[in-house]
Phi, psi and omega in degrees: 000145177095006177283051181260142177290160184305321186282331174294321180295331180286351182289341185236138172301152182301318182288327178286319176302319178298317179298318183293311179304308184304314183290316175298324180293317182292326173287323178298309176303309179309308180304308177301319178299334181249026170059039179251143185274136175238349184258352176262115186312322187284340183259358184296318184299314179295322174300309178296324183295312186297318182291321181294325175289327171297315177301313179299322186291333176283352181092014175293148177288155179305330187302332182290321179286331179285321177298319178298314181295322177293327174294322180299316182289335177284319191268334179231072185300343179295334183267358179279188186308318183261008182270166183278338186268126180261150184232051184303321182278333169299313180292328178290319176297321181295321176297314183298315176307316180295321177295332190275338187249111182298159174306127180299129174254133173269006178287113173289150177237141183293166183301327179303322179293316179289335172289325178295320176294321185292326179291322176296326175296316181297324183301323183267011173076017175260071188300311181299318181290325170307310179296318181296329176296321176290324176298324180300320182286317177304312188254011175062043188280136165290155175304323178298319182294320184292321187286342177276348183294129176244162187296338176280003183275356179263119184251128182293153169305155177217138178307128181086354181247208179291125181290339178252174175293147182239143169257132184261122178252147177044063181301138178295335180295335185253006176071017188274156174219149178284174179306329180261006172091011181274159178222162172063032175291128182250128178238111175295135180259074193238010176291144179306323181288341186259330181304332181294343179264018183297329174298328176295317178294322176302314183292322177294325176292351179263000173281165181306133185310321179269010182280135185284146181291318187258314175073028180236152167278164183298325180294326178292310179301312178302316178300308177301317179296318182290327180297320182284328173295329179288324178297319182268357180054044180242125181275054179269161181224160182311315187291344179299334183296320182295316180287322181297316185300313184295322182284325178299310175304324172286319179299323184267006179058034181281332175215141175292169183301322179299313182288328169303313178305306178300313181305322181269004178060032172273131186283328185251146178289331176301332178289346189257331189299335179295339188274350178268044179225076187300339178299337179296321178296323177296315178306311184299317189284322179295333184281350181277151177293152178310310184296324176295315182299316174305318176298316177306312181299320182289324179292329177292329183288323187257345196300308183303308181301319181288324178299317186271319189237357183085173179143184182280140182261160178299155178298137187286163184289150176290000000 
């Protein structure tokens, strides 16, 4: 990889080239670890096909697969439009990924809406997933991060340390890294609305450390999430949880922009400024039907009690 002439290299900006190289190197490393060929033209399509399905199963957005394919075409032009190597199955898989993944919305939703989605999860008997949805909002989790959480990733308060429970993301012991390459990210679970769920966290922390919090593949999670949003007539998506958490914290003035940046693991402040627009939460709330808004408010009232101790759920929307 990288045997390009100076003029070919100028066809792509340095920052874009860096992103392409990272994705292609990750695919190459993963393929070698799984005994898949990447330098043999006849095996290229099969290796990419398997890796694209692997990324989808982890909950990555389709843009990650698109960046990988763009990188492959850049560094392996023989696999591009005018090349001799064809990638029919990989391209078909990428097209299927686009169909399976809704367009990413940057629209945040207020806490009341997430409580309602969690109640729909409880209605289907998925207590941990209901908690996980609220955790995703609280900790600004990407879908892949939520699905990767294990019961041992909850760290109890300690004297002289953080006074609240902490979620450990991308533990170095498991060799995990975030989208930006970081490890051992710690997220205090300390917002007033989430502290009430401490008994749930305590119970989860007593489970086997390697036990998955959610225990679902991304495709299963996405199917359930979309079903609940259709019930509620809410145009949310799994990735909306991350944006909602940051927007809610800014709207309630619970965290300054710099802490929001650190909590969301964003490297640049420019990535965070868009969440300092609290009117977007109001827009999302106003767009809901009156019946849906009343239901969301009722879900807020009962959710914590039902999650921790059980009880009756609000009557489902018609």
